[in-house]
N, CA, C and O of each residue as an XYZ file, in Angstrom:
340
protein
N     -15.033     12.665     -6.265
C     -14.307     13.637     -5.835
C     -14.590     15.114     -6.018
O     -14.766     15.533     -7.162
N     -14.656     16.046     -4.842
C     -14.962     17.109     -5.102
C     -14.050     18.023     -5.650
O     -12.877     17.649     -5.646
N     -14.299     19.141     -6.126
C     -13.307     20.125     -6.622
C     -12.214     20.536     -5.850
O     -11.096     20.801     -6.291
N     -12.635     20.587     -4.491
C     -11.547     20.810     -3.444
C     -10.618     19.618     -3.210
O      -9.390     19.706     -3.207
N     -11.192     18.699     -3.050
C     -10.610     17.346     -2.906
C      -9.640     16.967     -4.114
O      -8.505     16.521     -3.949
N     -10.236     17.204     -5.346
C      -9.247     16.892     -6.439
C      -8.186     18.036     -6.614
O      -7.097     17.716     -7.088
N      -8.380     19.141     -6.323
C      -7.137     20.381     -6.161
C      -6.417     19.886     -5.199
O      -5.227     19.960     -5.508
N      -6.608     19.332     -3.997
C      -5.807     19.028     -3.019
C      -4.947     17.459     -3.641
O      -3.755     17.257     -3.407
N      -5.513     16.826     -4.158
C      -4.813     15.612     -4.742
C      -3.819     15.827     -5.734
O      -2.748     15.222     -5.776
N      -4.258     16.850     -6.665
C      -3.323     17.474     -7.721
C      -2.319     18.124     -7.014
O      -1.214     17.674     -7.319
N      -2.289     18.834     -6.352
C      -1.269     19.757     -5.582
C      -0.330     18.993     -4.907
O       0.854     19.328     -4.943
N      -0.810     17.705     -4.107
C       0.223     16.797     -3.439
C       0.771     16.162     -4.618
O       2.001     16.161     -4.670
N       0.122     15.599     -5.614
C       0.855     14.954     -6.858
C       1.971     15.918     -7.401
O       3.112     15.485     -7.562
N       1.649     17.214     -7.681
C       2.981     18.080     -8.325
C       3.788     18.214     -7.410
O       4.969     18.207     -7.758
N       3.515     18.367     -6.067
C       4.668     18.605     -4.990
C       5.605     17.452     -5.001
O       6.818     17.603     -5.149
N       4.969     16.181     -4.827
C       6.080     14.939     -4.876
C       6.931     14.733     -6.237
O       8.087     14.317     -6.314
N       6.000     15.162     -7.385
C       6.848     15.054     -8.623
C       7.996     16.193     -8.628
O       9.142     15.934     -8.997
N       7.579     17.523     -8.172
C       8.670     18.514     -8.079
C       9.831     17.884     -7.007
O      11.009     17.854     -7.362
N       9.550     17.544     -6.101
C      10.750     17.149     -5.145
C      11.416     16.046     -5.850
O      12.606     16.282     -6.061
N      10.982     14.874     -6.289
C      11.789     13.963     -6.994
C      12.431     14.599     -8.219
O      13.623     14.316     -8.344
N      11.948     15.342     -9.090
C      12.661     16.035    -10.132
C      13.701     16.980     -9.766
O      14.579     17.193    -10.602
N      13.747     17.688     -8.445
C      14.776     18.300     -7.918
C      16.078     17.405     -7.408
O      17.269     17.650     -7.600
N      15.563     16.448     -6.798
C      16.547     15.432     -6.119
C      17.465     14.799     -7.396
O      18.681     14.631     -7.304
N      16.703     14.490     -8.550
C      17.241     13.870     -9.528
C      18.065     14.830    -10.275
O      19.126     14.379    -10.706
N      17.797     16.043    -10.512
C      18.523     17.079    -11.025
C      19.682     17.310    -10.320
O      20.708     17.306    -11.001
N      19.824     17.556     -8.872
C      20.801     17.709     -8.219
C      21.846     16.482     -8.257
O      23.049     16.596     -8.496
N      21.235     15.427     -8.007
C      22.077     14.313     -8.288
C      22.986     14.025     -9.410
O      24.205     13.865     -9.348
N      22.063     13.971    -10.663
C      22.668     13.688    -11.867
C      23.536     14.855    -12.321
O      24.718     14.674    -12.616
N      22.936     16.090    -12.381
C      23.514     17.366    -12.901
C      24.521     18.055    -11.988
O      25.582     18.536    -12.387
N      24.054     18.061    -10.606
C      24.848     18.843     -9.724
C      26.290     17.904     -9.362
O      27.450     18.232     -9.608
N      25.784     16.589     -8.675
C      26.927     15.990     -8.367
C      28.003     15.334     -9.282
O      29.176     15.078     -9.011
N      27.193     15.091    -10.627
C      28.086     14.353    -11.537
C      28.819     15.456    -12.510
O      29.764     15.028    -13.173
N      28.465     16.828    -12.651
C      28.969     17.627    -13.273
C      29.343     19.100    -12.627
O      30.505     19.506    -12.667
N      28.535     19.689    -12.170
C      28.774     20.996    -11.574
C      29.823     20.888    -10.357
O      30.837     21.579    -10.251
N      29.367     19.832     -9.401
C      30.071     19.721     -8.094
C      30.972     18.678     -8.381
O      31.373     18.144     -7.347
N      31.442     18.189     -9.430
C      32.376     16.983     -9.302
C      33.791     17.655     -9.046
O      34.479     16.866     -8.398
N      34.315     18.563     -9.262
C      35.623     19.010     -8.855
C      35.572     18.953     -7.138
O      36.489     18.478     -6.468
N      34.573     19.414     -6.681
C      34.648     19.617     -5.279
C      34.617     18.137     -4.534
O      35.029     18.111     -3.374
N      34.255     17.177     -5.003
C      34.053     15.757     -4.612
C      34.683     14.816     -5.081
O      34.450     13.657     -4.738
N      35.561     15.128     -5.917
C      36.638     14.210     -6.919
C      37.514     13.847     -5.977
O      38.222     12.910     -6.346
N      37.770     14.311     -4.701
C      38.779     13.696     -3.947
C      38.178     12.364     -2.783
O      38.937     11.761     -2.025
N      36.784     12.135     -2.872
C      36.419     10.970     -2.370
C      36.622      9.718     -3.142
O      36.127      9.692     -4.268
N      37.218      8.760     -2.755
C      37.313      7.602     -3.540
C      36.135      6.639     -3.125
O      35.752      6.454     -1.970
N      35.628      6.061     -4.260
C      34.494      5.054     -4.240
C      34.538      4.106     -5.502
O      34.341      4.624     -6.601
N      34.802      2.647     -5.409
C      34.596      1.918     -6.427
C      35.841      1.995     -7.075
O      35.790      1.467     -8.186
N      36.927      2.456     -6.789
C      38.031      2.562     -7.673
C      38.177      3.983     -8.536
O      39.081      4.133     -9.358
N      37.387      4.794     -8.310
C      37.223      6.229     -9.081
C      36.716      7.238     -8.123
O      36.448      6.869     -6.980
N      36.575      8.329     -8.430
C      36.241      9.515     -7.745
C      34.664      9.759     -7.635
O      33.979      9.531     -8.633
N      34.127     10.168     -6.582
C      32.732     10.142     -6.414
C      31.792     10.958     -7.228
O      30.583     10.726     -7.212
N      32.406     12.061     -8.055
C      31.866     12.667     -8.921
C      31.656     11.912    -10.310
O      30.627     12.090    -10.962
N      32.558     11.159    -10.686
C      32.374     10.255    -11.779
C      31.364      9.117    -11.473
O      30.486      8.797    -12.273
N      31.527      8.578    -10.371
C      30.349      7.336     -9.902
C      29.134      7.946     -9.953
O      28.274      7.225    -10.459
N      28.709      9.170     -9.559
C      27.420      9.811     -9.581
C      27.271      9.968    -10.937
O      26.222      9.460    -11.334
N      28.095     10.612    -12.000
C      27.541     10.762    -13.166
C      27.207      9.394    -14.017
O      26.361      9.316    -14.908
N      28.126      8.246    -13.512
C      27.863      6.935    -14.414
C      26.892      6.040    -13.619
O      26.125      5.383    -14.322
N      26.783      5.892    -12.292
C      25.860      5.139    -11.594
C      25.031      5.558    -10.539
O      23.985      4.957    -10.290
N      25.417      6.566     -9.879
C      24.670      7.182     -8.877
C      23.442      7.756     -9.093
O      22.481      7.729     -8.325
N      23.532      8.394    -10.412
C      22.248      9.122    -11.013
C      20.994      8.070    -11.552
O      19.784      8.259    -11.677
N      21.798      6.965    -11.791
C      20.673      5.937    -12.506
C      20.231      5.364    -11.110
O      19.012      5.230    -11.004
N      20.911      5.034    -10.122
C      20.395      4.547     -8.866
C      19.409      5.168     -8.050
O      18.426      4.708     -7.470
N      20.002      6.600     -8.154
C      18.844      7.212     -7.607
C      17.512      7.639     -8.097
O      16.585      8.075     -7.415
N      17.558      7.419     -9.591
C      16.289      7.680    -10.333
C      15.717      6.386     -9.876
O      14.597      6.493     -9.377
N      16.159      5.330     -9.922
C      15.326      3.814     -9.619
C      14.560      3.897     -8.312
O      13.434      3.427     -8.148
N      15.441      4.691     -7.182
C      15.094      4.674     -5.691
C      13.923      5.750     -6.017
O      12.843      5.516     -5.476
N      14.000      6.720     -6.711
C      12.940      7.772     -6.686
C      11.499      7.112     -7.511
O      10.390      7.546     -7.199
N      11.619      6.278     -8.337
C      10.559      5.419     -9.025
C       9.812      4.769     -7.888
O       8.636      5.050     -7.656
N      10.543      3.850     -7.142
C       9.960      3.337     -6.020
C       9.334      4.067     -4.983
O       8.383      3.634     -4.332
N       9.944      5.348     -4.802
C       9.337      6.408     -3.651
C       8.215      6.732     -4.271
O       7.181      6.733     -3.603
N       8.179      6.998     -5.361
C       7.046      7.944     -6.030
C       5.597      6.822     -6.154
O       4.444      7.120     -5.845
N       5.991      5.746     -6.595
C       4.904      4.619     -6.531
C       4.403      4.357     -5.111
O       3.197      4.172     -4.951
N       5.113      4.331     -4.226
C       4.794      4.004     -2.996
C       4.087      5.319     -2.281
O       3.165      5.148     -1.483
N       4.531      6.532     -2.585
C       3.836      7.741     -2.146
C       2.304      7.900     -2.693
O       1.302      8.188     -2.038
N       2.423      7.618     -4.127
C       1.074      7.813     -4.968
C       0.027      6.805     -4.405
O      -1.143      7.151     -4.240
N       0.498      5.479     -4.097
C      -0.280      4.488     -3.545
C      -1.183      5.021     -2.202
O      -2.401      4.918     -2.055
N      -0.303      5.555     -1.376
C      -0.657      6.009     -0.092
C      -1.660      7.046     -0.375
O      -2.815      6.927      0.034
N      -1.171      8.290     -1.217
C      -2.018      9.050     -1.387
C      -3.421      9.026     -2.338
O      -4.296      9.891     -2.311
N      -3.408      7.821     -3.179
C      -4.570      7.356     -3.886
C      -5.763      6.914     -2.564
O      -6.922      7.317     -2.461
N      -5.029      5.984     -1.673
C      -5.719      5.460     -0.513
C      -6.262      6.713      0.411
O      -7.317      6.662      1.043
N      -5.536      7.638      0.390
C      -5.936      8.837      1.416
C      -7.379      9.744      0.762
O      -8.318     10.254      1.372
N      -7.083      9.681     -0.690
C      -8.220     10.393     -1.283
C      -9.318      9.598     -1.818
O     -10.263     10.139     -2.392
N      -9.237      8.350     -1.656
C     -10.278      7.556     -2.231
C     -10.359      7.096     -3.530
O     -11.361      6.603     -4.047
N      -8.990      7.316     -4.186
C      -8.988      6.968     -5.725
C      -8.096      5.627     -6.040
O      -7.738      5.319     -7.177
N      -7.821      4.950     -4.966
C      -7.058      3.910     -5.441
C      -7.673      2.819     -6.100
O      -8.902      2.820     -6.171
N      -6.862      1.652     -6.719
C      -7.376      0.743     -7.287
C      -7.585     -0.481     -6.448
O      -6.617     -1.188     -6.167
N      -8.536     -0.711     -6.120
C      -9.020     -1.877     -4.842
C      -8.740     -3.092     -5.352
O      -8.968     -4.106     -4.692
């Protein structure tokens, strides 16, 4: 892998990591703590939406992000020719 290709691969890797971390922070900290008073009027599963995000939503979002990250990195690895064949 050339230096230019390695830099592009690393840049794409950092971009997807940053996007995933921002989504997780917004869901867990934002919806569960900061925005909870604004979304507490929405009922879900017998409780308000803010509580749901704090207890289960952030965990489910994290699991979805893990699967997305693995899918994206497998695709990126194939694109740059560094996949495990």
